[in-house]
C-alpha positions, 0 to 999 in steps of 0.5 A: 825712115832711115835705120840710123834714126831708131834705137830700142828702149829696152834692147832687142835680145838676140833671141827675144825682141824688146818693146819696140822702137822709138826715135833717138837723138844722135848724141844718145846713140853716140853715147850708147856706141861708146859705152857698148864698145867699152863693155865689148872690149871688157868682154874680149879682155876677160875672154883672153885672160880666162880662155885664150891665155891658158897653157894646156901643156901645164895641165892634165887636159891634154890627156883627154882621158876616158872622156867624150873628147878622146872619141872626138879627137880620134874621129877628126884624125881619122877624117884627116887621113881620108877615112870614115870617122871611126875609132882605132882599137888595135887593128879594129875600127869601131864607130864612135858614139858621137856625131861627126860634126864637131870633129869636122870643125877640128880639121882646120886646126889639125892642118894648122897645128904641128903634128906634135901639138895636134891634141890641142885641136879640140881646145883651139876649136872651142876657143875660136868658136867662143871668140867668134860667138862673142864677135857675132853677138856684138855684131848682131846688136850693132846691125840692129843699131843697139851697141849698148845692148851688144856690149851688155850681151857680150859681157854677160856671155863672156863672164857666164861660167858655163860659157868660158868653162866649156870654151876651155874644154875639148867637148862639143857643147860650145860649137852646138850652142853657137849654131843654135844661137845663130839659128835664133838670130836668123829666125828673128831677122827673117821675121822682123825684116820679112825675108824668107831666106833668113828663116831658111838659114835658121833651119840650116844652122839648126841642122848643122847643130844637130850634126854636132849634138843630136839633142839640138833637134828639140829646138825644131819648134823655132822653125814654126817661124815660117808658118807664122811668116806674113802672107804677102802673096798667094797662100800656095806660095806660103804653103810651099815655103812651109813644106820646104822648111823641114826639107832644108832642115833634113838636108842640113842634117844629111852628113850625119844621116849619110854617115849613120847609113854607112856605119849602121845601115840606117839613117836613124841609128847612131853610135849611142845605140851601137855602144850603149847596150843594156846587158840582159843580166841587168833586166830591161833597159831603162828609158832615156827619157822619163818623167821620173828623171825630172826631180833629179834634174830640178834638184841639180838646178836648186843646188846650183842656185842655192850654192850648195854644191859644185858641178863636174865642170870643176876640172876645167876651173870654176865648178859651176854653170851659172850664177844666181844673180844671172838667173834672177836677172833673166827672170826679170827680163821675162817681163820685158818680152813683147809677145809676137810671132818670133817670141812665140816660136822662140819660147816654144822651142826653148821650152821644148828643149828644156822639157826634153833635157829635164826628162833625160836620164843623165843630169849634166850641167853642160846639156843646158848650155844652149839655154843659158846662152839664149838666156843672155839675150833675155837678161840684156833687156832689163839691163839696158832699160836700167842704164837708160832710166838710171837718172830718172827719179821715179825709176832709180830704185828698180834701175839700181836693183837691176844693175846690182844683179848685172854686176853680180852676174858679171863678177860671179859673186856670190858663189861657192869656192870650187876648191870645196872650201866652205863659204859663198863669198867667192867670185867666179870671175876672179877664179877664172884667172887661176889656172894652177888648179887645173891639175898635174902635167899630162902624163899620157901625152908626155908618155907617148911623146917620149916614146916617139922621141926614143923609138921614132916612127918604126912600125910596132905594137904598143900596149898601155893602160891608156885610152887606145882611141886617144893613143892611136890618134896621137901615134904615127901611122904604122904604130898600133896601140892597144890596151894593156888587158881590157880591164878599163873597157870591160863594160863594152866587152860585148861590143869590141870583144877585147880581153886578155886572150885578144891581147895575147893574140895581138902580141903573137901576131906582132911577133910572127910579123917580126914587129917590135912589141913595147909596153908603155907606162906613165911612170916607173911606179905604174910599171911596177904595179901593172907589169904583171898584167902583161901577156906572157909568151913562151921564149920571150920576156919583158925587158927594160929599155933605156927608159925606165917606164918602157918595156920591150918584149925580147926573145929569151935567147938574146 
């Protein structure tokens, strides 16, 4: 039977299959195509205004801060120069805590953007990946001849607060989640169409995701799809396919394994083990995974669901990760899942990741983003069923109830105001278009930009109370940036050994090499507060320059 004569009565989630196929009239398919396309265009429009239209130069997001993003950016800039993905800390090169996968994805944007705007690369990367994921979701359903389900999925995904918030960000979560979603799509197609190579592609996508975030490895039970693949020929050939699956996964993970071997002399050691060393004075290091962390993480979910608090994503806009209506719609969708080979693999992998994340020591809402994106596929099932059964008298009431949940999920209503105001009568979708609360202008970025404009590209040493990884990645080659005195990095002193004595040694070395030494501050007020922390050398004084927030180390005899 030709594929064009079939549709799905409940829709096929990109992750979970629906209830089966049945013949559909061509007129009904055309109506589904038109409706799905309109919903998809609504999703693209929302994504454009909520994500693509942001002017980052008017926000403090360009500063990257003391966050993970500064290390991602520094790694990418190092690789662009042909170096290992390391961090420049004065004259030292230190490994990062994080894998190199996300910085690799930044490289095309670093080559496209002007050097002065290179800090936009993390944001442009996430914006692009988010847009490509929306297109892929709709294209996946269109390939399955279910454009209505594709439009519903795209709209639910685009308006999911965790999705569009992290598409605005400079973090790696959206890229890792996109590869996880591709892994699920490939595994589904491999089992339903009985193509082994598509299951191998699922292993490749999952391995690439591990190169971005190591936690993606907990989705490995998805690859049991090969073991459940229908045996058509000899059992030996099936057994060889099962053996080849973990080999393909390891090969896809090999960039990180090789990098770990080069930097840490072991493929199983990572930057986390290098940086996160528990001081002996504080006793035994607590475990990263433990059952005692589960109540803490469950409490976070309950606070989100019951609208009792806002998450740390507030700095990027709406301070929440999901809407209660979306979770309820997903729970309804669980009753529409047809248990088969793929559903077993998908549920096992999702439960594996959920259990590991709930037992993790840190409670971060963005860690659950892959599950929220996969949950969109489940929420599609009751929504498409409700649309198809809205005008059937016996089903109109449950269909209306489902569509109300769908509208609430898309509108982000009700939710608590991210500004901290009381009340739960706010819409996350409406707040997504409000960019005025994203903070002050980027003071760090503007300070380094002004310094380069004033003093050009001459080699020198720059001291600042700014993240040195970020500053060294932005400043031109030949200019070495170091922290003012190491106070902001005292927690990692056992790693880099950077303190006031190290700062003094750096300055003395620069003076001996006849290199200019500058101290850069973000404002005159900061200079007045922190100038006493600058190292003092006999015969030299810190003198003002033409800029009120920049000091230069000059000889007293001049």
